N, C-alpha and C positions, 0 to 999 in steps of 0.2 A: 540498221547499220549506219544510216545518215546521222541518227541521233548520237550514236556512240562516237562517231568522228567529230561531231559538233562539240560533244562534251569534252573530248580530248583537246581540241583546240581552244576552248575556253579555259581549261585548266592550265594549259601552257601559257596563255595570255595573262592569267591572273597570278602566275608564279612570281615570287619576288626576284629582282634582278640581283645577281651576285657580281660584284665588281672583282675584276682580275687585279692582281697586284701589279703595280707599275714598276716596282723595283724588285729585283731578285732577292730571295732569302739570304740573309747574312748570318753565317754560323756564329755561335757565341765563342767565348775565349777557350772553351774546352775542345773545340773542334781540332786544333792543331797541337794538342797536348801530346807529349812524348813520354815514353817510359824511361825513367832515369835509373831506377833500381828494380831488379827482378831476381831475387835470390830465393831459390826453393830447394828444400832438402827433404826428402821422405825416404826413411830407412825401410819402409814396407812392413814394419812391425807395429805400426800405430804411433810411432814417434815422428813428428814432422815439424818444420818451421818454414814459414813464408814471410817474405818481406818485400813490398811493392811500394814504389814511390814514382810519381808522375810530375811533369813540369808545371802542372797547374795546382801543385800543392795538395794532391791527394796521397795519403800514406796509409798503409795497413801493414800490421805485423801480427802474425798468429803463430802460436806454438801449441802443439798437441802431444798428448801422451795417452797410453792406453789406460782405460778406467777399469774400476773393479768389476763392473758388470758387462764388460765387453764394448762399451761405448768409448768415444775419444773424448778425453777431457781437454778443453782448450781454454787458453787465455790469450787475450790479444788487445790491440788498440787500433782505432782508425781515426783519421782526422781529415779535414778539408776546410777550405776557406769559404766563408759565407760572403754573400753579396756586399755586405757592409765592411768586409776586410777582416773581421774577427775570425779566429780559428775555432772550428767546432771540433771537440775530441770526445770520443767515447771509449772507454776500457771495459773490458768484460772478463768474466770467468764462466765457464759452462762446464759443469761436472755433474756427479750423481745428484747433487742437491738442486740442480736446475741452472737456468741462465740468470746471471747477475751482472746487469750493465751499471756502469757508473759514469755519470756526465751531468754537467750543469744544464745541458739541454733537455734532460728528462723532466716531466712535470712532477711537482712534489705536492703532497697534500697541504692544504691551508694550515697555519698554526692553530692550536686549540685556543678558543677564547678563554679569558682569565676566569670566568665563572666555572669552566670545566675543571681547571686545575683545583679550584676551591672544592668542587664536589668530590673529586678524587681524594683530596686530603680528608674530607669528612667521612668518606667511605673507609678509608684506612684506619681512621680513629675508631669507627664503629666496629671494624673487625678486631681491632686490639681490645675493645671492651667485651668482645664475645657476642655482639650483635650479628646475626646472620639474616639472610633473606630467603624466604620460601616463595614458591610460586603457587598461587591458588587460582581457581577459575574465576574470572571477573564477570560482571553483569552481561557483557556482550559475548561471553564464551572464550575470550582471549585469557591467556594466563597472565596475571599480574604479580609483581613482586611486592611483598609486604614484609615489613621488618618483624622478626620474631626474636624476642630476647631469650637467650638460653642462659639460664643461670650458670655461673661458674660452679664447678664440683666443689662440694664442701670439703674442708680439710679432713673430716673423719672418712669420707668416701675415698680420698686419695690414699690416706694411710692404710685403709683396709685393702685397697687394690695392691699397694706395695707389699703388704704382709703376704697376701695370696701369692704374689709373684715370687717372693723369697722362699715361701714354703714349698712351692712347686719345684723350684730349682735346687733345693738343698739336697745333699745326699742322705740326710736323715729321713726325708719324706718318702723315700722308696719303700714299698711294701712287698 
């Protein structure tokens, strides 16, 4: 028991000292924000419209209508002021096809390097020439794409196919 008491006293003595704040917590500018606009309309059948604006420049507007599959389709916008004074805005549509936000705040993929555009151009030329790519097992077991040239059909083959198609579709060919 004495050992346990001694261990507890040592733990308390070794604990770091936490300083108390000498000044009281001062709330930020949002602490005293007031609601300037609060317009809500809901018809109960899935159609609704909300518009809210506060004195600290927070704004949201949302409109909803019933969707084809029983969900609410919505579109709206919200904006607020960032610490540097610029206004952040995000608009969106949410419907059967999903949620689609639009904003300059959202990350975007890096632009493709110039050599990728060149490779895409080459691939398009190859497709136009009839070159296609097949996948084959590689030495490591992974499938690799290799170009396979497929010759364009000969004129005689095309003409034969056209003749077969016209014979099958003509009224004289019925037996």
